[in-house]
C-alpha positions in Angstrom: 155.0 193.4 104.8 157.0 196.2 103.4 159.7 195.6 105.9 159.7 191.8 105.2 160.0 192.4 101.5 163.1 194.4 102.1 164.9 191.5 103.9 167.3 189.4 102.1 165.4 186.2 102.8 162.1 187.5 101.5 163.8 188.9 98.4 164.8 185.3 97.4 161.1 184.6 96.8 161.1 187.0 93.9 164.0 185.6 91.9 164.4 182.3 90.1 166.6 179.6 91.7 170.3 179.6 90.8 171.0 177.3 87.9 173.1 174.2 88.6 176.7 174.0 87.2 175.8 170.9 85.2 172.8 172.4 83.4 171.1 170.3 80.8 169.6 172.3 78.0 166.2 170.6 77.3 165.5 172.1 73.9 162.4 169.9 73.3 160.7 171.5 76.3 162.1 175.0 75.8 160.8 174.9 72.2 157.3 174.2 73.5 157.5 177.1 76.0 158.7 179.4 73.2 155.8 178.3 71.0 153.4 179.1 73.7 154.9 182.5 74.2 154.8 183.2 70.5 151.2 182.2 70.3 150.2 184.6 73.1 149.1 181.6 75.3 147.5 182.9 78.5 148.6 180.0 80.7 151.6 177.7 80.7 151.0 174.8 83.2 154.0 172.8 84.3 152.4 170.0 86.4 154.5 167.1 87.5 155.6 165.3 90.7 158.4 166.6 93.0 161.9 166.1 91.6 160.8 166.4 88.0 162.9 169.4 87.2 160.1 172.0 86.8 161.9 174.9 88.5 165.2 174.3 86.8 163.5 174.1 83.4 161.6 177.3 83.8 164.5 179.2 85.3 166.8 178.2 82.5 164.2 179.0 79.9 163.7 182.5 81.3 167.4 183.0 81.4 167.5 182.7 77.6 164.4 184.9 77.0 164.7 188.7 76.4 161.3 189.5 77.9 160.8 190.9 81.4 159.9 188.2 83.8 158.4 188.1 87.4 159.1 185.1 89.6 157.3 184.1 92.8 158.4 181.2 94.9 155.4 180.1 96.9 156.0 178.8 100.5 153.9 177.3 103.2 151.8 180.1 104.7 151.4 182.0 101.4 147.8 180.9 101.1 146.7 183.9 103.0 145.3 186.1 100.1 146.9 189.3 101.4 150.2 187.6 101.7 150.0 185.9 98.3 149.0 189.0 96.4 151.5 191.2 98.2 154.3 188.9 97.1 153.0 188.4 93.6 152.6 192.2 93.1 156.1 192.7 94.5 157.6 190.3 92.0 155.8 192.1 89.1 157.2 195.4 90.5 160.7 193.9 90.5 160.2 192.9 86.8 158.6 196.2 85.7 159.9 198.9 88.0 157.9 201.6 86.3 154.7 199.9 87.7 156.0 199.7 91.3 154.4 202.9 92.5 151.0 202.1 91.1 151.0 198.5 92.2 152.3 198.8 95.8 149.0 199.9 97.4 146.7 197.5 95.6 146.5 194.8 98.2 145.6 197.0 101.2 143.4 199.1 99.0 141.3 196.2 97.8 141.2 194.4 101.2 142.5 191.4 99.1 139.2 191.1 97.3 140.2 189.0 94.3 137.7 190.6 91.9 138.7 194.2 92.8 142.4 193.4 93.0 142.7 191.5 89.7 140.6 194.2 87.9 143.1 196.8 89.1 146.1 194.7 88.1 144.7 194.0 84.6 144.1 197.8 84.2 147.8 198.3 85.0 148.9 195.6 82.5 147.1 197.3 79.6 149.7 200.0 79.7 152.6 197.5 79.2 154.7 198.3 76.1 156.6 195.0 76.2 155.7 191.4 77.0 155.8 190.2 80.6 156.1 186.6 81.8 154.8 185.9 85.4 156.0 182.6 86.9 154.4 181.2 90.1 156.4 178.2 91.4 155.1 175.5 93.8 151.6 176.7 93.4 150.3 173.4 94.9 151.0 175.0 98.3 148.1 177.5 97.7 144.9 176.3 99.3 142.7 179.4 99.6 139.8 179.4 97.2 140.0 183.2 96.9 143.5 183.0 95.5 142.5 180.3 93.1 139.5 182.5 91.9 141.8 185.5 91.6 144.4 183.6 89.6 141.8 182.2 87.2 140.4 185.7 86.7 143.9 187.0 86.1 144.5 184.4 83.4 141.1 185.1 81.8 141.5 188.9 81.6 145.2 189.6 81.2 146.1 191.3 77.9 147.9 189.3 75.3 151.3 190.8 76.3 151.1 188.9 79.6 151.8 185.2 79.9 151.3 183.4 83.3 153.3 180.3 84.1 152.1 178.0 86.9 154.5 175.3 88.2 152.8 172.8 90.5 152.8 169.2 91.7 149.0 168.9 91.2 146.7 170.6 88.8 145.2 173.8 90.2 141.4 174.1 90.4 141.1 176.2 87.3 138.7 175.4 84.5 141.4 173.9 82.3 139.0 172.4 79.9 137.7 175.8 78.8 141.3 177.0 78.3 142.1 173.9 76.2 139.1 174.4 73.9 140.2 178.0 73.4 143.8 177.0 72.8 144.9 179.3 75.6 147.0 176.8 77.6 150.2 174.9 77.0 150.7 171.9 79.3 153.9 170.2 80.2 153.3 167.2 82.4 155.1 164.4 84.2 155.8 162.3 81.2 157.2 165.3 79.3 159.7 166.0 82.1 161.2 162.5 82.0 164.8 162.7 80.8 165.5 160.9 77.6 168.8 159.0 77.4 170.5 161.8 75.5 169.5 164.3 78.1 170.4 162.1 81.0 174.0 162.0 79.6 174.3 165.6 80.5 173.8 164.7 84.2 175.6 161.4 84.3 178.2 161.3 81.4 181.1 162.5 83.6 182.1 161.9 87.2 185.5 162.1 88.8 186.9 163.0 85.5 185.9 159.6 83.9 183.5 159.1 81.0 180.5 156.9 81.7 179.7 154.5 79.0 176.5 155.3 77.2 175.1 151.9 78.0 175.5 152.8 81.7 173.6 156.0 81.2 170.9 154.2 79.3 170.4 151.6 82.1 170.2 154.3 84.8 167.8 156.2 82.7 165.6 153.1 82.4 165.8 152.4 86.1 164.8 155.9 87.2 162.3 156.2 84.3 163.9 159.5 83.5 163.0 161.0 86.9 165.3 164.0 87.4 165.8 163.6 91.2 166.7 159.9 90.8 169.3 160.7 88.2 170.8 163.5 90.3 171.0 161.1 93.3 172.7 158.5 91.1 175.2 161.1 89.9 176.0 162.0 93.5 176.6 158.3 94.4 178.5 157.1 91.3 181.7 158.9 92.2 181.6 157.1 95.7 181.0 153.7 94.3 184.0 151.3 94.0 181.9 149.1 91.8 179.7 151.2 89.4 178.3 148.2 87.7 177.0 146.8 91.0 175.6 150.2 92.0 173.6 150.4 88.8 172.2 147.0 89.3 171.1 147.7 92.9 169.9 151.3 92.4 166.2 151.8 92.2 164.7 154.9 90.8 161.2 155.4 92.4 160.8 158.0 95.1 160.3 155.6 98.1 163.2 153.5 97.3 165.4 156.5 96.6 164.4 157.8 100.0 165.4 154.5 101.6 168.6 154.6 99.6 169.4 158.1 100.8 168.9 157.3 104.4 170.8 154.0 104.3 173.6 154.8 101.9 173.9 158.5 101.0 173.8 159.9 104.6 175.8 157.0 105.9 178.6 157.9 103.5 178.9 161.5 104.7 181.4 162.5 107.4 180.1 162.9 110.9 180.5 166.7 110.6 178.7 166.9 107.3 175.9 164.6 108.4 175.5 166.7 111.6 175.1 170.0 109.6 172.7 168.4 107.1 170.5 167.1 109.9 170.6 170.3 112.1 169.9 172.6 109.2 166.9 170.6 108.0 164.8 172.4 110.6 165.1 175.5 108.4 163.2 176.3 105.2 165.9 178.6 103.8 169.3 179.5 105.1 172.4 181.5 104.6 175.9 181.2 106.1 175.1 183.3 109.2 171.9 181.4 110.0 173.7 178.0 109.5 176.4 179.1 112.0 173.8 180.3 114.5 171.7 177.1 114.4 174.6 174.6 114.3 176.7 176.6 116.8 179.6 176.5 114.5 181.5 178.7 112.0 182.2 178.6 108.3 178.6 178.2 107.2 178.9 180.3 104.1 181.8 178.3 102.7 180.1 175.1 103.7 177.1 176.1 101.6 179.2 177.0 98.6 181.1 173.7 98.7 178.0 171.6 99.3 176.1 173.3 96.5 178.9 172.5 94.0 178.7 168.8 94.7 175.0 168.4 95.5 172.3 169.7 93.1 169.7 169.1 95.8 171.0 172.1 97.6 169.4 174.9 95.6 170.7 178.5 95.4 168.0 181.1 95.9 169.7 184.3 94.9 172.2 185.7 92.4 174.9 186.3 95.1 175.2 182.7 96.3 174.0 183.7 99.8 170.7 182.0 100.4 169.9 178.3 99.8 167.2 175.7 100.4 167.1 171.9 100.3 165.2 170.2 97.5 161.9 169.1 99.0 162.8 165.5 98.7 166.1 165.9 100.5 164.6 168.2 103.1 161.9 165.7 104.0 164.3 162.8 104.3 166.7 164.8 106.4 163.9 165.8 108.8 162.8 162.2 109.1 166.3 161.2 109.9 166.8 164.1 112.3 163.7 163.0 114.3 165.2 159.5 114.6 168.8 160.5 115.4 168.5 163.8 117.3 166.8 164.1 120.7 163.6 166.2 121.1 165.5 168.5 123.4 168.1 169.0 120.7 165.5 169.7 118.0 163.8 172.3 120.3 167.2 173.9 120.9 167.8 174.1 117.1 164.4 175.8 116.6 165.2 178.1 119.5 168.5 179.2 118.0 166.7 179.8 114.6 164.0 181.9 116.4 166.5 184.0 118.1 168.4 184.7 114.9 165.2 185.6 113.0 164.1 187.9 115.8 167.4 189.7 115.8 167.0 190.1 112.0 163.5 191.6 112.5 161.7 188.6 110.8 159.1 188.1 113.6 156.9 185.8 111.6 159.6 183.2 111.0 160.7 183.7 114.6 157.3 182.8 115.9 157.2 179.7 113.6 160.3 178.3 115.2 159.2 179.2 118.7 156.0 177.2 118.1 158.0 174.3 116.6 160.0 174.3 119.8 156.7 174.3 121.8 157.8 177.6 123.4 154.3 179.2 123.3 155.0 181.9 125.9 157.8 183.3 123.7 155.4 183.1 120.7 152.9 185.2 122.7 155.5 187.8 123.4 156.4 188.1 119.7 152.7 188.2 118.7 152.4 191.5 120.6 154.7 192.9 117.9 153.5 190.9 114.9 149.7 191.0 115.5 149.2 194.7 114.8 151.5 194.5 111.7 149.5 191.6 110.2 146.2 193.5 110.9 147.6 196.5 109.1 148.8 194.3 106.2 145.4 192.6 106.0 146.9 189.1 106.6 144.0 188.0 108.7 144.3 184.3 107.7 147.9 184.2 108.7 147.1 185.9 112.0 144.2 183.6 112.8 146.4 180.6 112.0 149.1 181.7 114.4 146.7 182.4 117.2 145.1 179.0 116.8 148.5 177.3 116.8 149.5 179.2 120.0 146.2 178.0 121.6 145.3 178.7 125.2 148.2 181.1 126.0 146.9 183.4 123.3 143.5 183.5 125.0 145.1 184.5 128.3 147.1 187.4 127.0 145.5 190.9 126.7 147.3 191.8 123.5 146.5 188.5 121.8 142.9 188.7 123.0 142.6 192.1 121.3 144.1 190.7 118.2 141.6 187.9 118.3 138.9 190.6 118.5 140.1 192.3 115.3 140.1 188.9 113.6 136.5 188.3 114.5 135.4 191.8 113.7 136.9 191.7 110.2 135.4 188.2 109.8 131.9 189.7 110.7 131.5 187.9 114.1 130.8 191.1 116.0 129.4 189.3 119.1 132.6 187.3 119.5 134.7 190.4 118.8 132.9 192.2 121.6 133.6 189.3 124.0 137.3 189.6 123.1 137.3 193.3 124.0 135.9 192.4 127.4 138.5 189.7 127.8 141.3 192.1 126.9 140.1 194.6 129.6 139.8 191.7 132.2 143.3 190.4 131.4 145.0 193.8 131.2 147.2 195.2 133.9 145.8 198.1 136.0 147.8 200.7 134.1 146.6 199.4 130.7 145.5 202.3 128.4 142.0 201.4 127.2 142.4 203.8 124.3 144.2 201.0 122.6 140.9 199.1 122.3 138.9 202.2 121.4 139.2 201.8 117.5 137.8 198.3 117.8 135.0 199.3 120.2 134.0 202.3 118.0 133.9 200.1 114.9 131.9 197.4 116.6 129.3 199.9 117.8 129.0 201.4 114.3 128.9 197.9 112.7 125.9 197.1 115.0 124.2 200.4 113.9 124.5 201.6 117.5 125.5 205.3 117.0 124.6 206.3 120.5 127.1 203.8 122.2 129.8 204.8 119.7 129.1 208.5 120.3 129.5 208.2 124.0 133.0 206.8 123.6 134.0 209.3 120.8 133.0 212.2 123.1 135.1 210.7 125.9 138.1 210.4 123.6 137.6 214.0 122.3 137.3 215.4 125.9 140.7 213.8 126.8 142.4 214.9 123.6 143.5 211.4 122.6 143.6 211.9 118.8 146.9 213.7 118.4 148.9 211.1 120.5 147.6 207.9 119.0 147.5 206.3 115.5 145.4 207.9 112.8 142.9 205.0 112.9 141.6 206.3 116.3 140.7 209.8 114.9 139.3 208.2 111.7 137.0 205.9 113.7 135.9 208.7 116.1 135.4 211.2 113.3 133.2 208.7 111.5 131.1 208.3 114.6 130.6 212.1 114.9 129.6 212.1 111.3 127.1 209.3 111.7 125.7 211.1 114.7 125.1 214.2 112.6 127.6 216.3 114.6 129.1 217.9 111.6 131.4 220.5 113.2 132.9 217.9 115.6 133.3 215.4 112.7 135.1 218.0 110.5 137.6 218.8 113.3 138.4 215.3 114.3 138.7 214.0 110.7 141.0 216.9 109.9 143.3 215.5 112.6 142.9 212.0 111.1 144.0 213.2 107.7 147.0 215.0 109.2 148.0 212.0 111.3 147.5 209.7 108.2 149.8 211.8 106.1 152.5 211.9 108.8 152.4 208.1 109.2 151.8 207.3 105.5 148.6 205.4 106.6 146.9 205.7 103.2 143.8 203.6 104.0 143.0 205.8 107.0 143.6 208.9 104.9 141.1 207.8 102.2 138.5 206.6 104.7 138.7 210.0 106.5 138.1 211.7 103.2 135.1 209.5 102.6 133.7 210.4 106.0 134.3 214.1 105.3 132.4 213.8 102.0 129.4 212.2 103.7 129.5 214.8 106.4 129.4 217.6 103.8 126.6 216.0 101.9 124.5 215.6 105.1 125.4 219.0 106.5 125.4 221.1 103.3 123.9 218.9 100.6 127.3 219.1 98.9 127.9 216.2 96.5 131.3 217.4 95.2 133.1 215.5 97.9 132.7 212.2 96.0 134.9 213.3 93.2 137.4 214.8 95.7 137.7 211.4 97.4 138.2 209.6 94.1 140.9 212.1 93.1 142.7 211.8 96.4 142.5 208.0 96.3 144.0 208.0 92.8 146.9 210.3 93.9 147.6 207.9 96.8 147.5 204.8 94.7 144.3 203.7 96.5 141.8 203.9 93.6 140.9 200.3 94.3 140.2 200.9 98.0 137.4 198.6 98.9 135.4 201.2 101.0 135.0 203.6 98.2 131.2 203.0 97.7 130.0 206.3 99.2 132.3 208.2 97.0 130.9 206.7 93.8 127.3 207.1 95.2 127.9 210.8 95.8 129.4 211.3 92.3 126.4 209.5 90.9 124.2 212.0 92.7 126.0 214.9 91.1 126.3 213.4 87.6 125.1 215.5 84.6 123.7 212.6 82.6 121.7 209.5 83.5 124.1 207.0 82.0 127.1 208.2 84.1 124.8 208.4 87.2 123.6 204.8 86.8 127.1 203.5 86.1 128.5 205.1 89.3 125.4 204.0 91.3 125.7 200.4 90.3 129.4 200.4 91.1 128.7 201.9 94.5 126.1 199.3 95.3 128.5 196.5 94.3 131.3 197.9 96.5 129.0 198.6 99.4 127.8 195.0 99.6 131.5 193.9 100.1 132.1 196.4 102.9 131.5 195.5 106.6 129.0 197.5 108.7 125.3 198.3 108.2 125.4 202.1 108.2 127.6 202.6 105.2 125.7 200.0 103.3 122.3 201.5 104.1 123.4 205.0 103.4 125.0 204.1 100.0 121.8 202.1 99.0 119.7 205.1 99.9 121.8 207.6 97.8 121.8 205.2 94.9 118.1 204.3 95.2 117.3 208.0 95.1 119.6 208.6 92.1 118.2 205.7 90.1 114.5 206.7 90.8 115.3 210.2 89.7 116.7 208.8 86.5 113.5 206.8 85.9 115.0 203.4 86.9 112.6 201.5 89.1 115.3 199.3 90.5 116.0 202.2 92.8 112.9 201.3 94.8 114.4 197.9 95.6 117.5 199.5 96.9 115.4 201.7 99.3 113.5 198.6 100.5 116.8 196.9 101.2 118.1 200.0 103.0 114.9 200.0 105.1 115.4 196.4 106.2 119.0 197.3 107.3 118.0 200.4 109.2 115.2 198.7 111.0 117.6 196.2 112.6 119.9 199.0 113.8 119.3 200.1 117.4 120.4 203.7 116.6 121.2 204.3 112.9 122.0 208.0 113.2 121.8 210.1 110.1 121.4 207.0 107.9 117.9 206.5 109.3 116.9 210.1 109.0 118.2 210.3 105.4 116.3 207.2 104.4 113.1 208.4 105.9 113.3 211.6 103.9 114.1 209.8 100.6 111.3 207.3 101.2 108.8 210.2 101.7 110.2 212.0 98.7 109.5 209.0 96.4 106.4 207.8 98.2 107.8 204.4 98.9 107.7 204.3 102.7 106.0 201.4 104.4 104.7 203.6 107.1 104.1 207.4 107.4 106.9 209.3 109.1 106.6 213.0 109.7 109.6 214.7 108.0 110.8 218.1 109.1 111.3 220.5 106.2 112.9 218.9 103.2 116.6 219.3 103.9 119.1 216.7 105.0 118.9 217.9 108.6 116.2 219.2 110.9 115.7 222.7 109.7 113.2 224.0 112.2 113.2 224.2 116.0 110.9 222.2 118.3 107.2 222.5 117.7 106.9 223.0 121.5 109.6 222.9 124.2 110.1 219.6 126.0 109.1 219.5 129.7 111.7 218.5 132.3 110.2 215.0 132.6 110.1 214.6 128.8 113.8 215.6 128.6 114.6 213.0 131.3 112.9 210.3 129.2 114.6 211.6 126.0 118.1 211.0 127.5 117.3 207.3 127.8 116.1 206.8 124.2 119.6 206.3 122.7 120.1 203.4 125.1 119.0 199.8 124.7 116.6 200.1 127.6 112.9 199.3 126.9 110.2 201.7 127.9 109.5 199.4 130.9 113.2 199.6 131.9 113.1 203.4 131.5 110.0 203.6 133.8 111.9 201.6 136.5 114.9 203.9 136.2 112.7 207.0 136.6 110.4 205.5 139.2 107.3 206.1 137.1 104.7 203.9 135.5 105.0 202.4 132.0 102.0 204.4 130.9 103.7 207.6 132.0 106.8 206.8 129.9 104.6 206.0 126.9 102.8 209.3 127.3 106.1 211.2 127.5 107.5 209.4 124.4 104.4 210.3 122.4 104.8 213.9 123.4 108.5 213.8 122.4 107.8 212.4 119.0 105.1 215.0 118.4 107.3 218.0 119.5 110.3 216.7 117.4 108.1 216.1 114.4 109.1 212.4 114.1 107.3 209.1 114.1 109.5 206.7 116.2 112.2 206.4 118.8 115.2 206.1 116.4 114.1 209.2 114.5 113.5 211.1 117.8 117.1 210.3 118.9 118.6 211.7 115.7 116.3 214.7 115.6 117.3 215.6 119.2 121.0 215.3 118.2 120.4 217.6 115.2 118.8 220.2 117.6 121.7 219.9 120.1 119.4 218.4 122.8 121.4 215.1 122.9 
C-alpha cells in the first residue's frame, strides 16, 4: 500500500476535487456547515442523490476555511477494511504531517480491527492543538460492516476538535437518531441541495457571451427542480441551441430523461473524434493525459483533458496540477452504456488491455488486474496475482485479495502461487482445514524445482493454530538444519522461532528469533519484529521465570509505532504478572484477555488465559478460575500443546482447580529433575510415536506388538516422566532432551 499511496493516481484520493471555473457560492449551505463547525458538531452528513453537488459544495467550503482538513475520495474496492483505513489514515497524515509517523503503522498493527484501530486514532487526536475536519466522499460505496462500526465509533469518541463529514447518496447505517437527540449531527439533504433560482443564475446566466433572461433561468430551474446535474447539462447545451426557447420547452430535468437526452442529443452533437475519445476513455475510472493517449492510441491527451474540462463541468479535476480527472458518475455511466452499444466487444477488450498494460508499467498492479479481468484475460490476471497476492497479504487487504481470486475463478485454483494465496486467505479467516488443502494443492501444482520453503510459514502457522507442536517442530528442525532463515523473509524465522518456543526448546528459539529480529529490522517488517519479541518474552518466562520481557515488548512496539499491534496479548499478560499492585495487574490482565480472544490460534490464547488466570487468582479475583477453565477446554482439544499444556497443569495444581490430578515435577516452569527411572529401549521406541496422531492401536501395528504391550509401555513412560497423560509426556520428554 505504501507504494500505491506514493503514485500520482492514488494521491488524487486524498485531495478535494478541483473547483469548477463557474463556481456558485452557496452561502445558505456554507453557513450551515460553518454553524456545525462552530458548535463542535461530531458529524456533518451530506446525503443526496447523484448530481446534487455534494462534492463541489464541500470542496468549496473547505477552500474558505482556515482549519486543517483531510479528504478521502472513496472508490469501488475501498470496502476492504485494511484498504479503507489505510487511505483514511493517509489522508489525515497529509492534513497533519506531524502525526504521520505515529499513524502510518496503525492499520497493520491492529489487523484492521475497528475497535483497536479507532481507539488508537482517537488517542492520537487528543494531542491535536488545532481543529481538524475529516471528509469522506462517496461513502455509499462502503459495504463492509466493520468499516461502518469503526466510523460510528470514531464519530462517538473523537475529541471536540475533530469534525467528521460524510458525503453519500444513501444514509450510512449509523445510529443517527441518537446523534440527533444529542445535537451532534448537522444534516444537509436532497431538498437542501436543490438550486434556488438565484443560485441557478450562477450556472446559467451567461453562455456564449450573451445574458440569459432571468425568466429563462427560472423556467429551467423549475424543470430541473433545482437538480445541479440537470442545470449543468442545460448549460452545456444552451450554447449549441439555435432556438433556446424551444430547447427550454423540450428539456426535461429528471435523471432518466437527462440520460436519454445526453445519449440522443449531447453525444450526437460532438465531433466524431470527441465522441470516440469520450466513449473509449469511459472504461477508465480516473485518467491523465498519458493514460488517455495509451488507451485511445492517440496523442494530445493532456491538452484534450484541459480543453474538455473548461467546457464540461462533468469532467472533474482530481488534483491541484490539472493532471488527473474523472467523469461525473452520471456521465460515466451514460458513456459506458453507449460504448457497449457502439463499440464491439473486441474493441472494448482491447481498450481494457491497453489500460492494463499502462497500469502495469506504472507499477499499479491492482488496477492492471482489474482491467485484465474486464477484458476476460484471466491468464494475465493470474500472472499479475503472483506479484500482488503477497503484497495484499502483507497489507492485510484480505477482502480485496479474496474478491480478486473469486473473480479470476478456476485459473486461480490451477496456479500454485494463487493456490498458496488462497491458503493464506483461509488461514487468516480461521478455516484451517481448507488452508491445509490449499497447501497440498500448491505442492501438487508446483513445478519440480519449486522451493517448498515458500509454503513453510503457512504450514508452521497452521500446525501451531491446530495446537500441533510436534508437527510444526519437525518442519522447524528441517528448516534450521538447512539454514533457511538468513536467506528468506523474516516471517519464516519468526514462525519457526515461535515453534521452538512452544516446544520448550529455549536455546534454539532464542537463536532463531534473534535472526528474525535482525531480518525484520533489515526489511522494516515491523509486525514480524514485534511478534519475534513477543515470542522471546514468552521464551524467557518459560525458561527463566523472567516476566520483564512483557514491558520490553511494549516499549519496542511503541518505538516502532506498533503499540496497537493486535497480537500483544502475551506482553500485557506478562506485565500483569510482574505488576507491583493489584489494580495495575488486573487492568493489564483484562486487556490481555480481550486481545487474546481476537488473535488466531489456540496456543497463544490458552497461554495468555493461564497467565491472567494465575494473576487474578493471586490478587483474590475469583474470575481467574473461569479463565483457567477456559484454557483447559482449549488445551484438551490440542493434539500437542507443548509448553502451554505443561504450564496450565502447573497453575491448575498450584490453585487446586484441576479437574483431574496430574503429577507435576518440581514447581518450576520446566521439568527440573531427571527421569525417575531410565526408559527401556522399547519404551523409548513407543515414546517417539507419542507426538504423532497415531492411536495406541496404530503404534502397536507400527511396532509389531500387541495393544496391551503399548498400553503397558505408556503407563511406564508416564510414571518415569512424572506425568499423567500423553500430551504431558511429550512435553516432559522434550524438556529432558529425549524428544
